[in-house]
N, C-alpha and C positions, 0 to 999 in steps of 0.2 A: 369442587373445583379442586383437582387433583395437579400433583405436579407436571403431568404431562401437559397441562393447558398454562400452567406456570410461568414454563421457559419461555415459550413464543411470545406470552404477553408481556413480560420482565424485559426479555429481546428488545421487542416495540416500544417499550415504555422507555429504556434505556437510549435509544436512539433519537425516539422524539425529544427527551432530555436534552441531550448534547446537540440538535440542532436547534433547538429553543434558544439555547445558552450562546449559541454562536451570533443568531441573529439579534437578539435582545443587547449583546454587547455591543456587536458592531454597530447598531442603531444608536446606544446612548454615546458611542463615542463619535459618531457623528454629529448627532445632536451636541453635543459638548463642543466641537469645533466651531461649528455655525455660530453658537451662541459668542463664542471669542471671536469671530468675524475672521475666521480663517479660510481662504478660498476653498470651493467645493472641488476644484480641478486635482487635489492630488489624490482623489478616491479613484480616477482615472490612470494614474502614473502607473506605467509598466505594463499597462495593456496590450502596447503597440508593438512591443520589442519582446524578442527572445522565442524560444521554440514553445508551440500551442502544448497545454497539458495533457491533451490526448496523445499527443505523438510519443512523449515521455513514458505516458503509462502504456501503450503498446509495446515500446521498447522493453522496459523493465516485465510486461508480462509475458513476451516471449524468449528473453532469458529465462525468468522463471519455468516455464515449461519445458522449455529446451533443457534445464538445468535437472528437473522433475524427472524427465524421460531418461536421460543418462545416468541419475542417481537409480531408477529401478533397473535400467540394463547393467549397470553395475554391479547392485545388488543380486542380481541374477546369477551373474558370472561368481561372484563370490562365494553365495551358497551350492553352485553347482560344482565349483571344483575345491571348495574347503570342507571342513566339518562343523564350521560355525552354525549358530542357531539361525534359524529364519526370522524368529520373532525379534530378533534384537538386530541383525542386519538391514534389514529393510527398512525400519522407519530412520534408522542413523544416516546409511547412506541418501537416501531421499531428500531427508532435511539439510545434511551438509551438502548436496550438490545444489540445492535449490540456493541454498545461503550464497553459493557462488556464481550461482546462474545471475542472484540479483546483485550482487558485487558488482560482475562483468555490465550488467544492466545499468547499474550506477555509474558505472565510468564512462560507457557508452553515451549517456544521456547527456552526462556532463561536456563530454565533447562536442556532441548536437549544440548546446548552449553556447560553446565559444564561435561555432562560427557564424 
């Protein structure tokens, strides 16, 4: 079993471990609340109001992709018209613009939640 197999197996085990911890912790919390006699309706609170999570995800993904595209375009312009090195300009501008896109997406999602 070489390093080529070790990376995907460890990634799968890590994801499985995180999901297992989330569900087992949630189950223990619910059992403890039920033992204390708390009403189970608190688990359903907040599900009926607000913006669905998929809409917020789509808005953030759209702004991330727009920011990445603008970053690639700006990096192309910068490397074409300056003597800066391609290896440093492309990743830095793409990450900066993707971060700006995520910031705008966050602000837009927060405005969606207010409505």
